[in-house]
PAZAPA-4460 file (N, C-alpha, C; in steps of 0.05 Angstrom, whole numbers, plus 32768, in hexadecimal, padded with zeros to 4 digits):
% residues 268
    n_x    n_y    n_z   ca_x   ca_y   ca_z    c_x    c_y    c_z   seq   type   mol
   7C02   911A   8344   7C0C   9104   8334   7C0F   910C   8317     1      M     A
   7BFC   911C   830D   7BFD   9125   82F2   7C16   9135   82ED     2      R     A
   7C1D   9147   8300   7C35   9158   82FC   7C4E   9147   82FE     3      H     A
   7C4F   9133   830F   7C66   9121   8310   7C6A   9112   82F6     4      L     A
   7C53   9108   82EB   7C55   90F9   82D2   7C5F   910B   82BC     5      A     A
   7C55   9124   82BB   7C5E   9136   82A6   7C7C   913D   82AA     6      R     A
   7C84   9141   82C3   7CA0   9147   82C8   7CB3   9130   82C0     7      W     A
   7CA9   9117   82C3   7CB9   9100   82BC   7CB8   90FA   829E     8      L     A
   7CA6   9108   8290   7CA3   9104   8273   7C92   90EC   826B     9      G     A
   7C7F   90E5   827C   7C6D   90CF   8277   7C55   90D8   8266    10      L     A
   7C4B   90C7   8255   7C33   90CE   8245   7C1A   90CD   8257    11      H     A
   7C19   90B9   8269   7C01   90B5   827A   7C0A   90B3   8297    12      Y     A
   7BFC   90C0   82A9   7C03   90C0   82C5   7C00   90A4   82D1    13      Q     A
   7BEF   9093   82C5   7BEC   9077   82CE   7C06   9067   82CC    14      E     A
   7C18   9070   82BA   7C31   9062   82B6   7C45   9067   82CE    15      D     A
   7C3D   9078   82E0   7C4D   907A   82F9   7C4E   9060   8308    16      L     A
   7C38   9050   8306   7C37   9036   8315   7C4B   9022   8309    17      A     A
   7C4B   901C   82EF   7C5F   9009   82E5   7C7B   9015   82E7    18      P     A
   7C7E   902F   82E4   7C99   903B   82E6   7CA4   9037   8302    19      L     A
   7C93   903C   8317   7C9B   9037   8333   7CA2   901A   8337    20      A     A
   7C93   9008   832C   7C99   8FEB   832F   7CB4   8FE5   8322    21      L     A
   7CB8   8FEE   830A   7CD2   8FE9   82FC   7CE9   8FF4   830C    22      V     A
   7CE6   900D   8315   7CFC   901A   8324   7D01   900C   833E    23      A     A
   7CEC   9006   834D   7CEF   8FF8   8367   7CFC   8FDD   8364    24      G     A
   7CF3   8FCE   834F   7CFE   8FB4   834A   7D1B   8FB5   8342    25      T     A
   7D22   8FCA   8332   7D3E   8FCD   832A   7D50   8FD3   8342    26      A     A
   7D46   8FE5   8354   7D56   8FEB   836C   7D5B   8FD2   837C    27      V     A
   7D45   8FC2   8380   7D48   8FA9   8390   7D59   8F95   8382    28      A     A
   7D57   8F93   8368   7D67   8F80   8359   7D85   8F86   835A    29      Q     A
   7D8C   8FA0   8355   7DA8   8FA7   8356   7DB3   8FA7   8373    30      F     A
   7DA2   8FAD   8386   7DAB   8FAC   83A2   7DB2   8F8F   83A9    31      A     A
   7DA1   8F7C   83A1   7DA7   8F61   83A6   7DC0   8F58   8398    32      G     A
   7DC3   8F60   837F   7DDB   8F59   8370   7DF5   8F64   837D    33      Y     A
   7DF3   8F7C   8388   7E0B   8F88   8394   7E11   8F80   83B0    34      L     A
   7DFC   8F7A   83C0   7E00   8F77   83DD   7DF9   8F5B   83E8    35      F     A
   7DEC   8F4A   83D9   7DE6   8F2F   83E3   7DFE   8F1D   83E0    36      A     A
   7E0C   8F17   83F6   7E25   8F08   83F4   7E21   8EEA   83F8    37      R     A
   7E0F   8EE2   840A   7E0A   8EC6   840F   7DF8   8EBB   83F9    38      A     A
   7E00   8EA4   83ED   7DF0   8E99   83D7   7DD2   8E95   83DE    39      P     A
   7DCD   8E8B   83F6   7DB1   8E87   83FE   7DA1   8EA1   83FF    40      G     A
   7DAE   8EB5   840A   7DA1   8ED0   840B   7D9B   8EDA   83EF    41      T     A
   7DAF   8ED7   83DD   7DAC   8EE1   83C2   7D95   8ED3   83B4    42      A     A
   7D93   8EB8   83B6   7D7E   8EA9   83A9   7D63   8EB1   83B4    43      V     A
   7D60   8EB3   83CF   7D47   8EBB   83DB   7D3F   8ED7   83D2    44      A     A
   7D52   8EE9   83D1   7D4D   8F05   83C9   7D43   8F05   83AC    45      W     A
   7D50   8EF7   839A   7D48   8EF6   837E   7D2D   8EE9   837B    46      A     A
   7D27   8ED4   838B   7D0D   8EC7   8389   7CF6   8EDA   8391    47      A     A
   7CFB   8EEB   83A5   7CE6   8EFE   83AE   7CE1   8F13   8398    48      L     A
   7CF4   8F17   8386   7CF0   8F2B   8371   7CE1   8F20   8359    49      L     A
   7CDC   8F06   8358   7CD0   8EFA   8340   7CB4   8F05   833B    50      L     A
   7CA3   8F08   8350   7C88   8F12   834B   7C88   8F2E   8340    51      L     A
   7C97   8F41   834C   7C98   8F5C   833F   7CA3   8F5B   8323    52      P     A
   7CB6   8F49   831E   7CC1   8F47   8303   7CAD   8F3C   82EF    53      Q     A
   7C9C   8F29   82F9   7C86   8F1F   82E8   7C73   8F36   82E1    54      I     A
   7C6D   8F47   82F5   7C5B   8F5E   82F0   7C68   8F71   82DC    55      A     A
   7C83   8F74   82DE   7C91   8F85   82CA   7C8E   8F7A   82AE    56      V     A
   7C8E   8F5F   82AC   7C8B   8F54   8291   7C72   8F5D   8283    57      S     A
   7C5C   8F60   8292   7C44   8F6A   8286   7C46   8F88   827F    58      T     A
   7C57   8F97   828E   7C5C   8FB3   8287   7C6C   8FB4   826D    59      A     A
   7C7D   8FA1   8268   7C8C   8FA0   824E   7C78   8F9D   8237    60      V     A
   7C65   8F8C   823B   7C50   8F89   8226   7C42   8FA4   8221    61      H     A
   7C3B   8FB2   8236   7C2D   8FCC   8233   7C40   8FE0   8226    62      N     A
   7C59   8FE0   822E   7C6D   8FF2   8223   7C71   8FEE   8205    63      Q     A
   7C6E   8FD5   81FC   7C72   8FCF   81DF   7C5B   8FDB   81CF    64      S     A
   7C45   8FE1   81DB   7C2E   8FED   81CD   7C2E   900C   81D0    65      H     A
   7C31   9015   81E8   7C31   9032   81EE   7C48   9038   8201    66      V     A
   7C5D   9045   81F7   7C74   904B   8207   7C6D   905D   821E    67      G     A
   7C7A   9059   8235   7C75   906A   824D   7C7D   9087   8248    68      M     A
   7C94   908B   823C   7CA0   90A5   823B   7C9C   90B4   8220    69      F     A
   7C9C   90CE   8221   7C9B   90DE   8209   7CB6   90DC   81FA    70      S     A
   7CCB   90D9   8209   7CE6   90D8   81FF   7CED   90BC   81F5    71      S     A
   7CF9   90BA   81DD   7D02   90A0   81D3   7D17   9094   81E5    72      A     A
   7D2A   90A5   81EF   7D3F   909B   8200   7D34   9092   821B    73      W     A
   7D1F   909F   8225   7D13   9097   823E   7D07   907B   823A    74      G     A
   7CFA   9076   8224   7CEF   905C   821E   7D04   9046   821B    75      N     A
   7D1A   904D   820D   7D2F   9039   8209   7D3C   9032   8224    76      R     A
   7D40   9046   8235   7D4C   9040   824F   7D3B   902E   8260    77      F     A
   7D21   9035   8263   7D0F   9025   8273   7D0C   9009   8268    78      I     A
   7D0E   9006   824D   7D0C   8FEC   8241   7D25   8FDB   8247    79      E     A
   7D3C   8FE8   8249   7D54   8FD9   8251   7D52   8FCF   826E    80      L     A
   7D48   8FE1   827F   7D44   8FD9   829B   7D31   8FC2   829D    81      V     A
   7D1B   8FC3   828E   7D07   8FAE   828F   7D11   8F94   8283    82      M     A
   7D23   8F96   8270   7D2F   8F7D   8265   7D40   8F6F   827B    83      W     A
   7D4E   8F7E   828B   7D5E   8F72   82A0   7D4D   8F65   82B5    84      L     A
   7D33   8F6B   82B5   7D21   8F60   82C9   7D10   8F49   82BD    85      Q     A
   7D0D   8F49   82A2   7CFA   8F36   8296   7D05   8F26   827E    86      T     A
   7D1B   8F2F   8272   7D25   8F22   825A   7D15   8F29   8241    87      G     A
   7D03   8F3D   8243   7CF1   8F44   822D   7CF9   8F5E   8221    88      M     A
   7CFF   8F5E   8207   7D05   8F77   81F8   7CEC   8F83   81ED    89      Y     A
   7CE7   8F9D   81F2   7CCF   8FA9   81E7   7CCF   8FAA   81C9    90      A     A
   7CE7   8FAF   81BC   7CE8   8FB0   819F   7CE2   8F95   8193    91      A     A
   7CED   8F80   819E   7CE7   8F65   8194   7CC9   8F5F   8198    92      K     A
   7CBF   8F68   81AE   7CA3   8F63   81B4   7C91   8F71   81A0    93      F     A
   7C99   8F89   8198   7C8A   8F98   8184   7C88   8F88   816A    94      R     A
   7C9E   8F7B   8162   7C9D   8F6B   814A   7C8D   8F52   814D    95      L     A
   7C94   8F41   8160   7C88   8F27   8164   7C6A   8F2A   816C    96      H     A
   7C65   8F3C   817E   7C4A   8F3F   818A   7C38   8F51   817A    97      H     A
   7C41   8F6A   8176   7C30   8F7E   8169   7C2D   8F7A   814B    98      S     A
   7C44   8F73   813E   7C43   8F6F   8121   7C40   8F52   8119    99      R     A
   7C3F   8F41   812C   7C3B   8F24   8126   7C21   8F1A   8133   100      G     A
   7C21   8F18   814D   7C0A   8F0C   815B   7BF0   8F1D   8156   101      H     A
   7BF2   8F37   8159   7BDA   8F48   8156   7BCE   8F47   813A   102      H     A
   7BDE   8F42   8126   7BD4   8F40   810B   7BC7   8F24   8106   103      L     A
   7BD0   8F10   8114   7BC8   8EF4   810D   7BBB   8EE4   8124   104      H     A
   7BB3   8EF2   813A   7BA9   8EE2   8150   7B8E   8ED5   8149   105      Y     A
   7B80   8EDE   8135   7B68   8ED0   812C   7B6E   8EBA   8118   106      T     A
   7B87   8EB7   8111   7B90   8EA2   80FE   7BA6   8E93   810C   107      E     A
   7BA0   8E81   811F   7BB5   8E75   8130   7BCA   8E66   8121   108      P     A
   7BC4   8E5D   8108   7BD9   8E4F   80F9   7BEE   8E62   80EF   109      E     A
   7BE9   8E7D   80EE   7BFC   8E91   80E5   7C08   8EA1   80FC   110      R     A
   7BFD   8E9D   8114   7C04   8EAD   812B   7C20   8EA4   8135   111      D     A
   7C33   8EB7   8138   7C4D   8EAE   8144   7C4B   8EA5   8160   112      P     A
   7C35   8EAC   816E   7C2F   8EA2   8189   7C19   8E8C   8188   113      S     A
   7C19   8E7D   8173   7C03   8E6B   816E   7C00   8E55   8184   114      R     A
   7BE7   8E4D   8189   7BE1   8E39   819D   7BD9   8E1F   8191   115      W     A
   7BDB   8E1C   8177   7BD5   8E03   8169   7BEF   8DF9   815C   116      I     A
   7BF1   8DDE   8159   7C09   8DD3   814C   7C05   8DD2   812E   117      D     A
   7C19   8DC6   8120   7C18   8DC5   8103   7BFF   8DB6   80F9   118      A     A
   7BF5   8DA4   8109   7BDD   8D95   8100   7BC3   8DA2   8108   119      G     A
   7BC4   8DBA   8114   7BAC   8DC8   811C   7BA1   8DC0   8137   120      G     A
   7BB1   8DB0   8146   7BA7   8DA7   8160   7BB1   8DBA   8176   121      R     A
   7BA1   8DBC   818B   7BA9   8DCD   81A2   7BC3   8DC4   81AF   122      R     A
   7BD6   8DD6   81B2   7BEF   8DCF   81C0   7BEA   8DCD   81DE   123      M     A
   7BFA   8DBC   81EB   7BFB   8DBD   8208   7C09   8DD7   8210   124      S     A
   7C05   8DDE   822A   7C12   8DF6   8233   7C31   8DF5   8230   125      R     A
   7C3C   8DDE   8237   7C59   8DDA   8235   7C62   8DDC   8218   126      L     A
   7C53   8DD0   8205   7C5B   8DD2   81E9   7C59   8DEF   81DF   127      A     A
   7C44   8DFD   81E8   7C41   8E19   81E0   7C59   8E2A   81EA   128      Y     A
   7C60   8E26   8203   7C77   8E35   820E   7C90   8E2F   81FF   129      I     A
   7C95   8E16   81F9   7CAE   8E0E   81EA   7CAE   8E1A   81CE   130      A     A
   7C97   8E18   81C0   7C95   8E23   81A5   7C9A   8E41   81A5   131      H     A
   7C8C   8E4F   81B7   7C8F   8E6D   81B9   7CAC   8E74   81BF   132      Y     A
   7CB8   8E67   81D3   7CD3   8E6D   81DC   7CE8   8E69   81C6   133      F     A
   7CE6   8E52   81B9   7CFB   8E4A   81A6   7CF7   8E55   818A   134      F     A
   7CDF   8E5F   8183   7CDB   8E6B   8169   7CDA   8E8A   816A   135      T     A
   7CDD   8E95   8183   7CD8   8EB1   8187   7CEB   8EC2   8175   136      Y     A
   7D05   8EBD   8177   7D18   8ECD   8167   7D15   8EC9   8149   137      N     A
   7D0E   8EB1   8141   7D09   8EAC   8125   7CF3   8EBF   811A   138      Y     A
   7CDD   8EC0   812A   7CC6   8ED1   8121   7CCD   8EEE   8122   139      H     A
   7CDD   8EF6   8136   7CE6   8F12   8138   7CF6   8F1A   811F   140      V     A
   7D08   8F09   8117   7D18   8F0E   80FF   7D07   8F0E   80E6   141      L     A
   7CF5   8EFB   80E4   7CE3   8EF9   80CD   7CD2   8F11   80CA   142      R     A
   7CC5   8F19   80E0   7CB3   8F31   80DF   7CC4   8F4A   80DC   143      I     A
   7CDC   8F4A   80E7   7CEE   8F61   80E6   7CF6   8F69   80CA   144      G     A
   7CF3   8F57   80B7   7CF9   8F5E   809B   7CE6   8F74   8091   145      R     A
   7CCF   8F76   809D   7CBB   8F8A   8094   7CBE   8FA5   80A2   146      T     A
   7CD0   8FA6   80B6   7CD4   8FC0   80C5   7CF1   8FC2   80CC   147      S     A
   7D00   8FD0   80BC   7D1D   8FD3   80C1   7D22   8FE4   80DA   148      R     A
   7D11   8FF8   80DE   7D15   9009   80F6   7D13   8FF9   8110   149      R     A
   7CFE   8FE9   8112   7CFA   8FD8   812A   7D10   8FC3   812C   150      L     A
   7D19   8FB9   8115   7D2E   8FA5   8116   7D48   8FB1   8120   151      R     A
   7D4E   8FCA   8117   7D66   8FD8   8121   7D64   8FDC   813F   152      R     A
   7D4C   8FE4   8148   7D48   8FE8   8165   7D4D   8FCE   8174   153      R     A
   7D43   8FB8   8169   7D47   8F9E   8176   7D65   8F98   8179   154      C     A
   7D74   8F9D   8164   7D91   8F97   8165   7D9F   8FA9   8179   155      L     A
   7D96   8FC2   817B   7DA2   8FD5   818E   7D9B   8FCB   81AB   156      W     A
   7D82   8FC3   81AF   7D7A   8FBA   81CA   7D89   8FA1   81D2   157      Q     A
   7D8C   8F8E   81BF   7D9A   8F75   81C5   7DB7   8F7B   81CC   158      V     A
   7DC4   8F8B   81BC   7DE0   8F92   81C0   7DE4   8FA0   81DB   159      A     A
   7DD3   8FB4   81E0   7DD6   8FC3   81F9   7DD1   8FB2   8212   160      T     A
   7DBC   8FA2   8211   7DB4   8F92   8229   7DC9   8F7D   822E   161      S     A
   7DD3   8F70   8219   7DE8   8F5C   821E   7E02   8F67   8227   162      Y     A
   7E08   8F7F   821E   7E21   8F8D   8228   7E1E   8F92   8246   163      A     A
   7E06   8F9B   824F   7E02   8FA0   826B   7E03   8F86   827B   164      V     A
   7DF6   8F71   8270   7DF6   8F57   827E   7E12   8F4B   8280   165      L     A
   7E22   8F4D   826B   7E3D   8F43   826C   7E4E   8F52   8281   166      I     A
   7E49   8F6D   8282   7E57   8F7C   8297   7E50   8F73   82B3   167      G     A
   7E36   8F6D   82B7   7E2D   8F63   82D2   7E39   8F47   82D7   168      L     A
   7E3B   8F36   82C3   7E46   8F1C   82C6   7E64   8F1D   82CD   169      L     A
   7E72   8F30   82C0   7E8F   8F33   82C5   7E94   8F3D   82E1   170      L     A
   7E83   8F4F   82EA   7E86   8F5A   8305   7E81   8F46   831B   171      H     A
   7E6B   8F37   8318   7E63   8F23   832D   7E53   8F0D   831F   172      D     A
   7E61   8EF9   8316   7E54   8EE3   8306   7E3D   8ED6   8316   173      P     A
   7E42   8ECF   832F   7E2E   8EC1   833E   7E14   8ED1   8342   174      R     A
   7E17   8EEA   834B   7DFF   8EFA   8350   7DF2   8F03   8336   175      N     A
   7E01   8F06   8321   7DF5   8F0C   8307   7DE3   8EF5   82FE   176      A     A
   7DEC   8EDD   8302   7DDC   8EC6   82FB   7DC2   8EC5   830C   177      L     A
   7DC5   8ECA   8326   7DAF   8EC8   8339   7D9B   8EDE   8335   178      I     A
   7DA4   8EF7   8330   7D92   8F0E   8330   7D8A   8F16   8314   179      F     A
   7D98   8F0D   82FF   7D91   8F16   82E4   7D8C   8EFE   82D1   180      F     A
   7DA0   8EED   82CD   7D9D   8ED9   82B8   7D86   8EC6   82BE   181      V     A
   7D86   8EB9   82D5   7D71   8EA6   82DB   7D55   8EB3   82DC   182      V     A
   7D52   8ECA   82EB   7D37   8ED6   82EB   7D2C   8EDF   82D0   183      P     A
   7D3D   8EE9   82BF   7D32   8EF3   82A5   7D28   8EDB   8294   184      I     A
   7D35   8EC4   8297   7D2B   8EAC   8288   7D11   8EA3   8295   185      V     A
   7D10   8EA2   82B0   7CF7   8E98   82BD   7CE0   8EAB   82B8   186      L     A
   7CE5   8EC5   82B9   7CCF   8ED8   82B5   7CC5   8ED8   8298   187      V     A
   7CD7   8ED6   8285   7CD0   8ED5   8269   7CC0   8EBC   8263   188      W     A
   7CC8   8EA5   826D   7CB9   8E8C   8269   7C9E   8E8E   8276   189      V     A
   7C9D   8E9A   828E   7C83   8E9D   829C   7C70   8EAF   828C   190      N     A
   7C7B   8EC4   8280   7C69   8ED5   8270   7C5D   8EC6   8258   191      F     A
   7C6E   8EB5   824B   7C64   8EA4   8235   7C4E   8E92   8240   192      I     A
   7C53   8E86   8257   7C3F   8E74   8263   7C24   8E83   8268   193      H     A
   7C26   8E9C   8270   7C0D   8EAC   8276   7BFE   8EB2   825D   194      M     A
   7C0B   8EB3   8245   7BFD   8EBA   822D   7BEF   8EA2   8220   195      T     A
   7BF5   8E8A   822A   7BE8   8E72   821F   7BCA   8E73   8220   196      Y     A
   7BBF   8E7F   8235   7BA2   8E80   823A   7B93   8E96   822A   197      D     A
   7BA2   8EA7   821D   7B95   8EBF   8211   7B82   8EB8   81FA   198      D     A
   7B89   8EA4   81EA   7B79   8E9E   81D2   7B72   8E81   81CF   199      H     A
   7B78   8E71   81E4   7B76   8E54   81E1   7B59   8E4C   81DA   200      I     A
   7B57   8E3A   81C6   7B3E   8E2F   81BC   7B2B   8E42   81AE   201      D     A
   7B36   8E5A   81A6   7B25   8E6E   8198   7B2F   8E70   817B   202      L     A
   7B1E   8E69   8168   7B25   8E69   814C   7B18   8E80   813C   203      Y     A
   7B08   8E90   8149   7AF8   8EA4   813B   7B08   8EBA   812F   204      S     A
   7B00   8EC3   8117   7B0C   8EDB   810B   7AFF   8EF5   8115   205      S     A
   7AEA   8EF2   8125   7ADD   8F09   8131   7AED   8F12   814A   206      D     A
   7AF8   8F2B   814B   7B08   8F33   8161   7AF9   8F32   817C   207      P     A
   7ADE   8F33   817C   7ACF   8F32   8194   7ACA   8F15   819E   208      F     A
   7AD5   8F02   818F   7AD2   8EE5   8196   7AED   8ED7   8197   209      K     A
   7B03   8EE5   8194   7B1D   8ED8   818F   7B31   8EDB   81A6   210      A     A
   7B29   8EE8   81BD   7B3C   8EEB   81D3   7B2D   8EE6   81ED   211      S     A
   7B3A   8EDA   8200   7B2F   8ED7   821B   7B36   8EF0   822C   212      H     A
   7B25   8EF5   823F   7B28   8F0C   8251   7B2A   8F02   826E   213      T     A
   7B3D   8F0D   827D   7B3F   8F08   829A   7B3A   8F23   82A7   214      K     A
   7B22   8F26   82B2   7B1A   8F40   82BD   7B1E   8F42   82DB   215      A     A
   7B2C   8F2E   82E7   7B31   8F2F   8303   7B3F   8F49   830C   216      N     A
   7B34   8F56   8320   7B3F   8F70   8328   7B5B   8F6F   8331   217      T     A
   7B62   8F5B   8342   7B7C   8F59   834E   7B91   8F52   8339   218      W     A
   7B8A   8F40   8327   7B9C   8F38   8311   7BA3   8F51   8300   219      L     A
   7B8F   8F61   82F9   7B94   8F78   82E8   7BA2   8F8F   82F7   220      N     A
   7B9E   8F90   8311   7BAD   8FA4   8321   7BCB   8F9D   8321   221      L     A
   7BD1   8F84   8325   7BED   8F7C   8326   7BFA   8F7C   830B   222      V     A
   7BEB   8F74   82F6   7BF6   8F70   82DB   7BED   8F85   82C8   223      F     A
   7BE6   8F9D   82D2   7BE1   8FB5   82C1   7BCD   8FAF   82AA   224      F     A
   7BB7   8FA3   82B2   7BA0   8F9F   82A0   7BA5   8F8C   8289   225      N     A
   7BBA   8F7B   828B   7BBF   8F69   8276   7BA9   8F53   8273   226      N     A
   7B98   8F51   8287   7B82   8F3E   8285   7B6D   8F45   8271   227      G     A
   7B6B   8F5F   826A   7B57   8F68   8257   7B61   8F64   823A   228      Y     A
   7B64   8F4B   8234   7B72   8F44   821B   7B61   8F49   8202   229      H     A
   7B48   8F43   8204   7B37   8F48   81ED   7B35   8F66   81E7   230      L     A
   7B30   8F76   81FB   7B2F   8F93   81F7   7B4A   8F9D   81EB   231      A     A
   7B60   8F92   81F5   7B7A   8F9A   81EB   7B7D   8F93   81CD   232      H     A
   7B73   8F7C   81C5   7B75   8F75   81A8   7B63   8F86   8197   233      H     A
   7B4C   8F8E   81A1   7B3A   8F9F   8192   7B46   8FBB   818F   234      V     A
   7B53   8FC5   81A4   7B60   8FDF   81A3   7B7D   8FDD   81AD   235      R     A
   7B90   8FD2   819D   7BAB   8FCD   81A7   7BBB   8FE6   81AE   236      P     A
   7BB3   8FFC   81A3   7BC1   9015   81A8   7BB6   9024   81C0   237      G     A
   7BA2   9019   81CE   7B96   9026   81E5   7BA8   9021   81FE   238      L     A
   7BAD   9037   820D   7BBE   9034   8224   7BB2   9021   8238   239      H     A
   7BC3   9011   8246   7BBA   8FFC   8258   7BA6   9006   826D   240      W     A
   7BAA   901F   8276   7B98   902A   828B   7B7C   902E   8281   241      S     A
   7B78   902F   8267   7B5D   9034   825C   7B4E   901A   8255   242      R     A
   7B5B   9003   8258   7B4F   8FEA   824F   7B36   8FE2   825F   243      L     A
   7B36   8FE5   827A   7B1D   8FDD   8288   7B04   8FEC   827F   244      P     A
   7B07   9006   827B   7AF0   9016   8272   7AE8   900D   8256   245      A     A
   7AFB   9008   8244   7AF5   8FFF   8229   7AE8   8FE3   822A   246      F     A
   7AF2   8FD2   823B   7AE5   8FB7   823E   7AC8   8FBA   8245   247      H     A
   7AC2   8FCB   8258   7AA5   8FCF   8260   7A95   8FDA   8249   248      R     A
   7AA2   8FEB   8239   7A94   8FF7   8222   7A8C   8FE2   820D   249      Q     A
   7A9D   8FCE   8209   7A98   8FBA   81F4   7A8E   8FA0   81FF   250      I     A
   7A89   8F9E   8219   7A82   8F84   8226   7A6A   8F77   8218   251      A     A
   7A57   8F87   820F   7A3E   8F7C   8202   7A44   8F6F   81E7   252      H     A
   7A5B   8F75   81DB   7A63   8F6A   81C1   7A74   8F50   81C4   253      Q     A
   7A7E   8F4C   81DC   7A90   8F35   81E0   7A80   8F1B   81E0   254      I     A
   7A89   8F07   81D0   7A7B   8EEE   81CE   7A90   8ED7   81CE   255      D     A
   7A9D   8ED3   81E5   7AB2   8EBF   81E8   7AA8   8EA9   81FA   256      V     A
   7AAA   8E90   81F1   7AA1   8E7A   8202   7AB2   8E77   821B   257      P     A
   7AA6   8E6C   8230   7AB5   8E68   8249   7ACD   8E56   8244   258      A     A
   7AE4   8E5D   8250   7AFD   8E4F   824B   7B01   8E39   825F   259      S     A
   7B0D   8E23   8256   7B14   8E0D   8268   7B2F   8E11   8274   260      L     A
   7B3E   8E25   826B   7B58   8E2A   8275   7B57   8E33   8292   261      S     A
   7B69   8E28   82A3   7B69   8E2F   82BF   7B6C   8E4C   82C5   262      G     A
   7B7F   8E5A   82B9   7B83   8E76   82BE   7B6B   8E87   82B6   263      L     A
   7B5F   8E7F   829F   7B47   8E8E   8296   7B2F   8E8A   82A9   264      N     A
   7B2D   8E72   82B4   7B17   8E6D   82C7   7B1C   8E7C   82E2   265      R     A
   7B34   8E7B   82EC   7B3B   8E86   8306   7B38   8EA5   8306   266      W     A
   7B40   8EB1   82EF   7B42   8ECF   82EF   7B2D   8EDC   82DD   267      F     A
   7B18   8ECE   82D6   7B04   8EDA   82C3   7AF6   8EF2   82D0   268      R     A
***
């Protein structure tokens, strides 16, 4: 495995898993787009792909922190493929998430992913999703003023991805809607929904008290350790495969009250 990872140009051999998921999902997605002729077959095919696409959305998060490939072009290509599966741009995510949320998650009133409203009250899940979804590009542009390089990359990714999507729509409008347009909206909104539980009801400025952790083995296996959210905030540059060990290392310092959120209770 180590030799295969090196041959492919990966930084970490553990990234063979998300890379295989992205590649397999892409093959299935394009196969459905090209060969599913009956509308019912196409919809069922696309629906079956939603779970792997949701898993890919967590790989986009990891990619925005530590790129899979040593090559910049390798990273840009895999990010384009992942956008076609999730609607999530890694460059936009770096601005909104890494340079926005990570700097201000202990100050929810300043957090672009904030879970409180203007009056300081806890948002409902639906209000949080709507706020995140409709203010996302505003915050990307606002934060992008501080990083012209990332802003240029965002513009390049947007232009390239929409050119590909327009080509798919021109070739087969119905299947492009079924296999690309609708899923990327659903997966993107679902990812936002999943982040609602990460910091809910935590106001502490102490990083060991400001994030919830979902340590469930199966959740983290499917979603590439995205449940270790507190450990990730303490060491955001740490590769996703190293988070469980780091979580165990700092477990004695974590002082987060039990969460009333359903996802946090189910997957703790």
